[in-house]
C-alpha positions as CSV (number, residue, x, y, z in Angstrom):
1,M,-52.4,33.0,-31.0
2,K,-54.5,33.3,-34.1
3,E,-56.3,30.2,-33.4
4,I,-57.6,31.9,-29.9
5,K,-58.2,35.2,-31.3
6,E,-60.4,33.7,-34.0
7,K,-62.1,31.2,-31.1
8,A,-62.7,34.6,-29.1
9,L,-63.9,36.4,-32.0
10,Q,-67.1,33.9,-31.9
11,W,-67.8,34.8,-28.8
12,C,-68.3,38.8,-29.7
13,E,-71.7,37.7,-31.6
14,Y,-74.4,35.5,-31.3
15,P,-75.9,33.3,-29.5
16,F,-73.8,34.8,-26.8
17,D,-75.3,37.9,-24.9
18,K,-74.1,41.3,-24.7
19,K,-72.5,41.1,-21.3
20,T,-70.5,38.2,-22.8
21,Q,-69.5,39.7,-25.7
22,S,-68.4,42.6,-23.9
23,D,-66.6,40.9,-21.3
24,V,-64.4,38.7,-24.1
25,K,-63.7,42.1,-26.1
26,A,-62.0,43.7,-23.2
27,L,-60.2,40.4,-23.0
28,F,-58.3,41.4,-26.1
29,N,-56.6,44.1,-24.0
30,H,-54.8,41.4,-21.9
31,P,-53.5,38.7,-24.0
32,S,-52.2,35.8,-21.4
33,E,-55.7,36.2,-19.9
34,L,-57.4,36.0,-23.0
35,K,-54.9,33.0,-24.2
36,D,-55.6,31.4,-21.1
37,A,-59.6,31.8,-21.7
38,F,-59.7,30.1,-24.7
39,Y,-56.6,28.0,-25.5
40,K,-58.8,24.7,-25.0
41,D,-62.4,23.6,-23.9
42,L,-62.8,22.1,-20.7
43,E,-62.8,18.6,-19.9
44,F,-64.0,15.9,-17.7
45,G,-61.6,15.1,-15.3
46,T,-61.4,13.0,-11.9
47,G,-64.9,14.5,-10.9
48,G,-66.6,16.4,-14.3
49,I,-65.7,20.0,-15.5
50,R,-63.8,22.2,-13.2
51,G,-62.4,25.4,-13.4
52,I,-62.1,29.4,-13.0
53,M,-65.2,31.1,-13.5
54,G,-65.3,33.8,-16.4
55,V,-66.1,34.2,-19.5
56,G,-64.2,31.9,-22.4
57,T,-64.0,28.2,-23.6
58,N,-61.7,27.1,-20.6
59,R,-63.8,28.8,-18.0
60,I,-67.0,27.7,-16.3
61,N,-69.9,30.2,-17.4
62,K,-73.2,29.9,-18.3
63,Y,-72.0,28.9,-21.5
64,T,-69.9,25.9,-21.0
65,L,-72.2,24.6,-18.2
66,G,-75.3,25.0,-20.8
67,K,-73.4,23.0,-23.4
68,T,-72.6,20.5,-20.8
69,T,-75.9,20.5,-19.5
70,Q,-77.2,20.0,-23.1
71,G,-75.2,17.1,-23.9
72,L,-75.7,15.1,-20.6
73,S,-79.7,15.7,-21.5
74,L,-79.6,14.3,-25.2
75,Y,-77.4,11.6,-23.7
76,L,-79.8,10.5,-20.9
77,K,-82.2,10.6,-23.5
78,K,-80.3,8.5,-25.9
79,I,-79.4,5.8,-22.9
80,Y,-83.4,6.4,-21.4
81,P,-85.6,6.6,-24.7
82,N,-88.7,5.1,-23.0
83,D,-88.1,6.4,-19.3
84,K,-89.8,9.9,-17.9
85,I,-85.9,10.9,-17.1
86,K,-85.5,12.3,-13.3
87,V,-82.5,14.3,-12.4
88,I,-81.7,15.6,-9.0
89,I,-79.6,18.8,-8.8
90,A,-77.2,20.2,-5.6
91,Y,-75.3,22.9,-5.1
92,D,-72.8,23.9,-2.4
93,C,-71.7,27.4,-1.6
94,R,-69.7,28.7,-4.4
95,H,-70.0,32.2,-5.9
96,N,-72.8,32.4,-8.7
97,N,-74.1,28.8,-7.8
98,D,-78.0,30.1,-7.1
99,L,-77.7,31.6,-10.6
100,Y,-75.8,28.1,-12.2
101,S,-78.5,25.8,-10.7
102,K,-81.5,27.6,-12.0
103,I,-79.6,27.6,-15.7
104,V,-78.8,24.0,-15.4
105,S,-82.1,23.3,-14.1
106,S,-83.9,25.5,-16.9
107,I,-82.1,23.1,-19.8
108,L,-83.0,19.9,-18.1
109,L,-86.3,21.1,-18.0
110,A,-86.6,22.8,-21.5
111,N,-85.2,19.1,-22.4
112,N,-88.5,17.5,-20.7
113,I,-86.2,15.9,-18.2
114,K,-88.4,15.9,-14.6
115,V,-85.9,17.9,-12.2
116,Y,-85.6,17.7,-8.3
117,M,-83.6,20.4,-6.7
118,F,-82.7,21.4,-2.8
119,S,-84.0,24.9,-2.1
120,S,-80.3,26.0,-0.9
121,L,-76.9,24.6,-0.5
122,R,-76.6,20.6,0.2
123,T,-73.8,18.4,0.7
124,T,-72.2,16.4,-2.1
125,P,-72.5,12.8,0.3
126,E,-76.3,13.9,0.5
127,L,-76.8,14.6,-3.3
128,S,-74.8,11.1,-3.8
129,F,-77.4,9.4,-1.5
130,S,-80.6,11.3,-2.7
131,V,-79.9,9.6,-6.2
132,R,-80.8,6.3,-5.2
133,Y,-83.0,7.4,-2.6
134,L,-85.2,8.7,-5.4
135,M,-84.4,6.5,-8.2
136,A,-83.2,9.2,-10.3
137,H,-81.2,8.6,-13.1
138,C,-78.8,11.0,-12.7
139,G,-77.7,13.9,-10.3
140,I,-75.7,16.7,-10.7
141,V,-73.6,19.2,-7.6
142,L,-72.2,22.3,-8.6
143,T,-69.2,22.6,-6.8
144,A,-65.1,23.0,-6.8
145,S,-64.7,20.9,-4.0
146,H,-61.4,22.5,-2.2
147,N,-60.0,24.2,-5.0
148,P,-59.6,28.2,-4.5
149,P,-62.8,31.1,-4.8
150,E,-62.4,31.8,-8.3
151,Y,-63.4,28.2,-9.0
152,N,-66.4,26.4,-9.7
153,G,-67.4,23.3,-11.4
154,F,-70.2,20.7,-12.4
155,K,-70.2,17.2,-11.1
156,V,-72.4,14.3,-12.6
157,Y,-73.8,11.4,-10.8
158,W,-75.0,8.1,-12.4
159,K,-78.2,6.3,-11.2
160,D,-76.3,4.2,-8.8
161,G,-75.5,7.6,-7.0
162,G,-71.2,7.4,-8.0
163,Q,-70.0,9.5,-10.4
164,I,-69.5,8.9,-13.7
165,V,-67.4,6.2,-15.0
166,P,-66.8,4.9,-18.5
167,P,-68.3,3.4,-20.7
168,H,-70.6,6.8,-19.5
169,D,-68.2,9.4,-19.2
170,L,-66.4,8.9,-22.4
171,E,-69.7,8.8,-24.6
172,L,-71.3,12.0,-22.7
173,M,-67.5,13.8,-23.3
174,K,-68.3,12.9,-26.9
175,K,-72.0,14.0,-26.8
176,I,-70.8,17.8,-25.1
177,N,-68.2,18.2,-28.2
178,S,-70.9,17.6,-30.3
179,I,-73.2,20.5,-29.1
180,N,-72.5,23.8,-30.6
181,F,-73.5,26.9,-27.8
182,D,-76.4,27.8,-30.5
183,E,-77.8,24.6,-29.7
184,I,-78.2,24.8,-26.1
185,I,-82.0,24.8,-25.1
186,F,-81.8,27.3,-22.3
187,K,-85.8,27.8,-21.6
188,G,-88.9,25.8,-22.5
189,G,-90.7,22.8,-21.1
190,S,-94.1,23.1,-19.2
191,E,-93.0,21.5,-15.7
192,K,-91.5,23.1,-13.0
193,V,-88.2,22.2,-10.5
194,N,-89.4,20.1,-7.6
195,L,-88.1,21.5,-4.5
196,V,-86.8,18.4,-2.2
197,D,-85.3,19.3,1.1
198,Q,-86.8,17.9,4.6
199,E,-87.7,14.3,3.6
200,L,-84.1,13.7,2.1
201,D,-82.6,15.7,4.9
202,K,-84.3,13.7,7.3
203,A,-83.3,10.4,5.7
204,F,-79.8,11.3,4.9
205,I,-79.2,12.4,8.8
206,K,-80.9,8.7,9.7
207,T,-78.8,6.8,7.3
208,S,-75.2,8.6,8.7
209,I,-76.0,8.0,12.3
210,K,-77.2,4.5,11.6
211,T,-74.1,3.7,9.4
212,A,-71.8,5.2,12.4
213,F,-73.0,5.3,15.6
214,Q,-71.6,3.0,18.2
215,D,-74.0,1.5,20.4
216,Q,-71.2,0.9,23.1
217,L,-71.6,4.3,24.3
218,K,-73.8,5.2,27.0
219,S,-72.7,8.5,27.8
220,K,-70.6,10.9,25.1
221,N,-68.5,13.4,27.1
222,L,-65.9,14.3,23.9
223,K,-65.1,17.8,23.9
224,I,-65.1,18.0,19.8
225,V,-64.0,21.8,17.9
226,Y,-65.8,21.6,14.3
227,T,-65.2,23.8,11.3
228,P,-67.5,23.8,8.2
229,L,-64.5,26.1,6.6
230,H,-67.9,28.3,5.0
231,G,-69.2,25.4,3.3
232,T,-72.1,23.3,3.4
233,S,-71.6,21.0,6.1
234,V,-72.9,22.7,8.4
235,M,-76.3,21.8,7.0
236,S,-75.9,18.5,8.3
237,I,-72.5,17.5,10.8
238,P,-74.1,19.4,13.9
239,Q,-77.7,17.6,13.4
240,V,-75.6,14.2,13.1
241,L,-73.4,14.9,15.9
242,K,-76.1,16.0,18.5
243,K,-78.9,13.8,17.4
244,A,-76.3,10.9,18.0
245,G,-75.5,12.3,21.6
246,H,-72.3,14.6,21.4
247,K,-73.3,17.6,22.9
248,L,-70.1,18.9,23.7
249,V,-69.8,20.5,20.3
250,T,-67.6,23.5,19.5
251,T,-68.2,25.5,15.9
252,I,-66.2,28.0,14.7
253,E,-68.8,30.8,14.6
254,E,-66.2,32.6,12.2
255,Q,-66.0,30.0,9.6
256,A,-70.1,28.8,10.3
257,K,-71.8,30.9,7.5
258,P,-71.4,30.0,4.1
259,D,-69.0,31.9,2.0
260,G,-67.8,31.5,-1.3
261,S,-65.3,33.8,-0.7
262,F,-64.0,31.5,2.2
263,P,-62.6,34.7,3.9
264,T,-60.5,33.1,6.7
265,V,-58.6,30.9,5.1
266,K,-55.8,30.7,2.3
267,S,-57.5,27.4,1.1
268,P,-60.7,26.0,1.9
269,N,-59.2,22.3,1.8
270,P,-58.5,20.9,5.1
271,E,-55.8,18.8,3.8
272,E,-53.6,22.8,4.3
273,P,-52.7,22.9,8.0
274,E,-53.5,26.3,7.7
275,A,-57.4,25.8,7.1
276,L,-57.6,24.3,10.7
277,K,-55.4,26.8,12.6
278,M,-58.3,28.9,13.6
279,A,-60.2,25.6,14.9
280,I,-57.0,24.1,16.0
281,E,-56.1,27.7,18.6
282,K,-59.9,27.3,19.8
283,A,-59.4,23.8,20.8
284,L,-56.3,24.4,22.6
285,I,-58.2,27.4,24.6
286,I,-60.8,24.9,25.8
287,N,-58.6,22.1,26.1
288,A,-60.9,19.7,23.8
289,D,-60.5,16.3,22.2
290,I,-60.5,16.6,18.6
291,V,-60.7,19.1,15.8
292,I,-62.8,18.2,12.9
293,G,-62.9,20.1,9.5
294,T,-65.2,19.9,6.1
295,D,-63.9,21.2,2.7
296,P,-66.7,23.4,1.0
297,D,-68.7,20.5,-0.4
298,S,-68.3,18.0,2.4
299,D,-66.8,15.2,0.8
300,R,-63.2,15.9,2.4
301,I,-62.6,16.0,6.1
302,G,-59.6,16.7,8.7
303,I,-58.9,15.5,11.7
304,A,-56.9,17.5,14.1
305,I,-55.9,15.4,17.6
306,K,-53.5,15.5,20.7
307,N,-50.3,13.8,20.5
308,K,-48.4,12.6,23.9
309,K,-47.4,16.0,24.7
310,G,-51.0,17.7,24.5
311,E,-50.2,19.4,20.9
312,F,-52.7,19.1,17.9
313,I,-51.5,17.2,15.5
314,I,-53.3,17.2,12.0
315,L,-53.5,13.3,10.9
316,N,-52.8,12.9,7.0
317,G,-55.7,10.5,4.9
318,N,-53.7,7.6,5.0
319,Q,-53.3,7.6,8.9
320,T,-57.8,8.6,9.3
321,M,-58.3,5.8,6.8
322,L,-56.1,2.9,8.8
323,I,-57.7,4.5,12.4
324,M,-61.1,3.7,10.8
325,A,-60.6,0.7,9.0
326,H,-58.7,-1.0,11.6
327,F,-61.7,0.1,14.2
328,I,-64.7,-0.5,11.8
329,L,-63.3,-4.4,11.1
330,S,-61.9,-4.7,14.6
331,I,-65.7,-4.3,15.8
332,R,-67.2,-6.3,13.4
333,Q,-64.6,-9.3,14.4
334,E,-65.9,-9.0,18.5
335,K,-69.2,-9.3,17.4
336,G,-68.7,-12.3,14.6
337,L,-70.2,-10.3,11.7
338,I,-66.6,-10.9,9.6
339,K,-67.9,-12.6,6.6
340,S,-65.9,-14.4,3.5
341,N,-67.3,-11.5,1.2
342,D,-66.7,-8.8,3.1
343,Y,-64.2,-6.3,1.4
344,I,-62.4,-2.9,1.3
345,A,-61.0,-0.5,-0.9
346,S,-58.4,2.1,-1.3
347,T,-56.6,3.6,-4.4
348,I,-53.1,3.3,-5.9
349,V,-51.8,6.3,-4.8
350,S,-52.9,5.6,-0.9
351,S,-50.7,4.0,1.6
352,P,-50.4,-0.1,1.0
353,V,-51.1,-0.5,4.8
354,M,-54.9,-0.7,3.9
355,K,-53.9,-4.4,2.4
356,K,-52.3,-5.5,5.2
357,V,-55.3,-4.4,7.8
358,A,-57.6,-6.3,4.7
359,N,-54.8,-9.5,4.7
360,Y,-55.0,-9.2,8.8
361,F,-59.0,-9.7,9.1
362,G,-59.0,-12.0,6.4
363,I,-61.2,-10.2,3.9
364,E,-60.6,-8.8,0.2
365,Y,-58.6,-5.9,-0.6
366,I,-59.6,-3.9,-4.0
367,E,-57.3,-1.4,-5.0
368,T,-58.7,1.2,-7.8
369,L,-57.3,3.9,-9.8
370,T,-57.3,7.9,-8.1
371,G,-60.5,9.1,-7.4
372,F,-63.3,7.7,-5.5
373,K,-65.7,7.1,-8.6
374,W,-63.6,4.2,-9.5
375,I,-64.6,2.6,-5.5
376,G,-68.0,3.4,-6.2
377,K,-67.9,1.8,-9.5
378,E,-66.2,-1.6,-7.3
379,I,-69.4,-1.2,-4.8
380,E,-71.8,-1.5,-7.9
381,L,-70.4,-4.1,-9.3
382,R,-69.7,-6.2,-6.5
383,K,-73.3,-6.7,-5.3
384,N,-72.7,-10.2,-4.5
385,Q,-70.1,-8.9,-1.8
386,D,-70.8,-6.5,1.4
387,F,-68.5,-3.2,0.8
388,I,-67.2,-2.1,4.7
389,F,-64.9,0.5,4.1
390,G,-63.2,3.0,1.8
391,G,-60.6,5.3,1.7
392,E,-58.1,7.4,-0.4
393,E,-55.2,9.9,0.9
394,S,-56.6,13.1,0.2
395,F,-58.9,13.0,3.3
396,G,-62.0,11.1,1.7
397,Y,-63.5,8.1,3.0
398,L,-66.8,6.3,3.1
399,I,-68.3,3.7,5.2
400,G,-70.6,1.2,4.2
401,S,-72.6,1.7,0.5
402,E,-75.6,3.9,1.1
403,V,-73.8,7.1,-0.4
404,R,-71.3,6.4,-3.2
405,D,-69.3,8.7,-2.6
406,K,-66.6,10.3,-0.1
407,D,-68.5,11.2,2.6
408,A,-67.5,13.9,5.2
409,V,-70.5,13.9,7.1
410,T,-71.2,10.3,8.4
411,S,-67.1,10.0,8.6
412,A,-67.1,13.2,11.0
413,L,-69.3,11.1,13.2
414,L,-67.6,8.0,12.9
415,I,-63.9,9.4,14.1
416,C,-66.0,11.1,17.2
417,E,-67.3,7.9,18.0
418,I,-64.3,6.3,18.0
419,A,-62.4,9.1,20.3
420,A,-65.2,8.6,22.8
421,I,-64.7,5.4,23.2
422,L,-61.2,5.5,23.8
423,K,-61.4,8.2,26.2
424,L,-63.7,6.2,28.3
425,K,-60.7,3.9,27.9
426,G,-58.4,6.4,28.9
427,K,-57.1,6.4,25.5
428,T,-56.7,8.3,22.1
429,L,-56.9,8.4,18.5
430,Y,-53.2,8.9,18.8
431,D,-52.4,5.8,20.7
432,L,-54.7,3.8,18.2
433,M,-52.8,5.1,15.1
434,I,-49.4,3.7,17.2
435,E,-51.3,0.6,18.2
436,C,-52.0,0.1,14.3
437,Y,-48.7,1.0,13.4
438,R,-47.1,-1.9,15.9
439,L,-49.4,-4.1,14.5
440,Y,-49.0,-3.4,10.5
441,G,-45.7,-1.9,10.4
442,P,-45.1,1.6,10.4
443,H,-46.1,3.4,7.3
444,K,-45.4,7.2,6.7
445,E,-46.8,9.1,3.4
446,R,-46.3,12.6,1.9
447,L,-47.9,14.2,-0.8
448,V,-46.1,17.0,-2.9
449,S,-48.0,19.5,-5.0
450,Y,-46.2,21.6,-7.7
451,E,-48.6,23.9,-9.4
452,K,-48.2,24.4,-13.2
453,V,-50.7,26.9,-14.5
454,G,-51.7,27.8,-18.0
455,K,-51.0,26.6,-21.5
456,S,-47.5,26.5,-20.6
457,G,-47.7,25.0,-17.2
458,E,-50.0,22.1,-19.2
459,E,-47.2,21.5,-21.5
460,N,-44.5,21.6,-18.6
461,I,-46.6,18.8,-16.8
462,K,-46.4,16.6,-20.1
463,K,-43.1,17.1,-20.3
464,M,-42.1,16.0,-16.5
465,M,-44.6,12.9,-17.4
466,Y,-42.8,11.9,-20.3
467,S,-39.7,11.9,-18.6
468,F,-40.5,9.9,-15.5
469,R,-42.2,7.4,-17.9
470,N,-39.7,6.9,-20.0
471,S,-36.1,8.0,-18.1
472,P,-36.6,6.9,-15.0
473,P,-33.7,6.8,-12.7
474,K,-31.8,3.5,-12.1
475,K,-31.4,4.1,-8.3
476,I,-33.2,6.7,-6.1
477,N,-31.9,7.7,-2.5
478,N,-29.0,4.8,-2.9
479,Q,-32.3,2.3,-3.2
480,Y,-32.5,0.5,-6.8
481,L,-35.9,1.2,-8.7
482,I,-37.2,-2.6,-8.7
483,S,-40.9,-1.8,-10.5
484,I,-42.4,0.9,-12.6
485,D,-46.2,0.7,-12.7
486,D,-47.3,2.8,-16.0
487,Y,-51.0,3.1,-15.7
488,L,-51.6,5.0,-18.8
489,N,-50.0,1.9,-20.5
490,S,-51.1,-0.5,-18.7
491,T,-48.0,-2.0,-17.7
492,N,-46.1,-3.3,-14.6
493,N,-42.1,-3.7,-15.7
494,N,-40.8,-5.9,-13.2
495,L,-36.7,-4.7,-13.5
496,L,-35.3,-7.8,-11.2
497,N,-36.8,-10.4,-13.4
498,K,-37.0,-8.3,-16.6
499,Q,-40.9,-9.1,-17.0
500,I,-43.7,-7.1,-18.2
501,N,-47.1,-7.7,-16.6
502,K,-50.4,-6.3,-17.8
503,I,-52.1,-3.9,-15.2
504,F,-55.7,-4.7,-15.2
505,L,-57.2,-1.4,-14.5
506,P,-58.7,1.6,-16.9
507,K,-55.9,3.5,-18.4
508,S,-54.6,6.8,-16.3
509,N,-51.7,9.0,-16.4
510,V,-49.8,7.7,-13.3
511,V,-46.5,6.4,-13.0
512,T,-45.5,4.7,-9.6
513,Y,-41.8,3.6,-8.9
514,T,-41.0,0.8,-6.1
515,L,-37.6,0.7,-4.5
516,Q,-36.1,-2.0,-3.3
517,D,-36.4,-1.2,0.4
518,D,-40.2,-0.9,-0.2
519,S,-40.7,2.9,-0.7
520,R,-43.1,3.9,-3.2
521,I,-43.6,7.1,-5.5
522,S,-46.3,7.8,-7.3
523,I,-46.6,11.0,-9.8
524,R,-49.8,11.9,-11.5
525,P,-51.0,15.4,-12.9
526,S,-54.4,16.3,-10.7
527,G,-57.3,15.9,-12.6
528,T,-59.1,19.1,-11.1
529,E,-56.3,21.5,-10.7
530,P,-53.1,22.7,-12.6
531,K,-50.6,20.8,-10.8
532,I,-48.5,18.0,-11.0
533,K,-48.3,15.4,-7.9
534,F,-45.6,13.4,-6.3
535,Y,-47.2,10.5,-3.5
536,F,-44.0,9.4,-1.1
537,S,-45.0,6.2,1.0
538,V,-42.1,4.7,3.0
539,N,-42.5,2.1,5.8
540,S,-40.5,-0.1,8.1
541,K,-40.4,-3.4,9.8
542,S,-40.2,-2.6,13.2
543,F,-40.2,1.1,15.5
544,T,-37.0,2.7,15.7
545,N,-36.3,2.7,19.8
546,N,-39.5,0.9,20.2
547,E,-41.3,4.3,19.9
548,W,-43.5,6.1,17.4
549,L,-41.6,9.9,17.5
550,S,-38.1,8.2,16.2
551,T,-39.5,6.1,13.8
552,E,-41.7,9.0,12.2
553,K,-38.3,11.0,12.1
554,E,-36.4,8.2,10.4
555,L,-39.6,7.7,8.0
556,D,-39.7,11.3,7.4
557,K,-35.8,11.6,6.9
558,R,-36.2,9.1,4.0
559,I,-39.2,11.0,2.3
560,D,-36.8,14.4,2.3
561,S,-33.9,12.5,0.9
562,I,-36.1,10.9,-2.1
563,I,-37.4,14.4,-2.8
564,L,-34.1,15.8,-2.5
565,D,-32.8,12.7,-5.1
566,L,-35.4,13.6,-7.3
567,K,-34.6,17.2,-7.6
568,L,-38.3,18.1,-7.1
């Protein structure tokens, strides 16, 4: 605690402003809050830096953002010494983002970097698209994605439009860590911010429609309920749907106004069933066909559809991913467009069914680490191949390569196009999901997260990961463990033949168990929240009683038994 107090005392004098000094001094009356605010520095995780807003090194504030921006400025000038560097900035509905965007842009300008910025909030996929459209060197999004209202963050995109990956992320981190707070240049430079709005909006919307639009639809009578959950997708999705011919769209007005407090939901995360509750209630009243809801920066999308009983169920991310991938490839196959260099991609914690889809259509399947930045990296590396579709279990999907991050805007149009085509044929998305499971075998996945807050929580997560990595059980749910993938040590330990093979992926703190019945359990600390996450995936060769509901119950029971056996 002595080191933490000494660290905090530095924030009670120059170069920190009087308000910051006063707020830090007040924390000395609250030792636990002081400890959490200063026990570590914010670090780059899965999506840049992210944290609770407030004073301290472990908080998002003008100084931690300033240090990050100053480090980024110097790194860009080192990498591109002879270029007139261009950076584009976007921000979502989070509290303080109007102020933070001005602070970030001022620091960039003070470092003689040309700045482009939207005049109001925009989606993350539009920022990713805009980096390549403007041929910028870098993009920044101020967002905390789906985190609670007290959070904010800073995501960095490189010139390919994808999130920053090695070696740039590690080198940038070193540069940021080398910056002292008194070295931040908050003001200076003669240039002004270049505001960009209509041109980029028009180009992005046009590209989204071109990517997801299905030309076999002459009329569209799909009834859609849409909620932006107080976030940025309201700037794009209504226009995209309307221009594509979807006129029967009901927006949840109570959730349509951007608001960083997210007053109508416990969490602005479409992965959480509660987030779509209001939209589903409206859908039942008006007898809608589909519900779509997006997170604050519009990179994730939740989908609710009707089952055979007419009840709305929320698809998990793997189910939506399966439907989209199968549909896109089926259409390409019908048109004779499947090529040997096509590929789809997903992540190590997502459903193994994606590999089966790729095999069925005779194309390559690429599996990456968790986080869409790794899929973006593959797109950039594989310029001689055609990226068709990518997805991950956490409600993120990408169609085509014009955007290089998960894109809820284009995905919203695609899923509505699929549903509209099926409706004309007297079918539903639920029917298509079952058809996919009959074709590829039934699969079921579940994510279970445990929040571990503060320094003690961080230590607890480390102990749990150490135990799962070094003391694995021999059996789980009466099934022998047959292999362990340790992505931190880059090893695949085959327990059947006693062989250890190398994993050719960047190191990541993930452990995956595979059981003899092909069940899979992946364990990892979250890169953006104080949580440890468990990803469960089970499957079977055929349907129970030749129907999906019985099969789903059996698969859910297996997941329940695994969780019980692991004593979670």
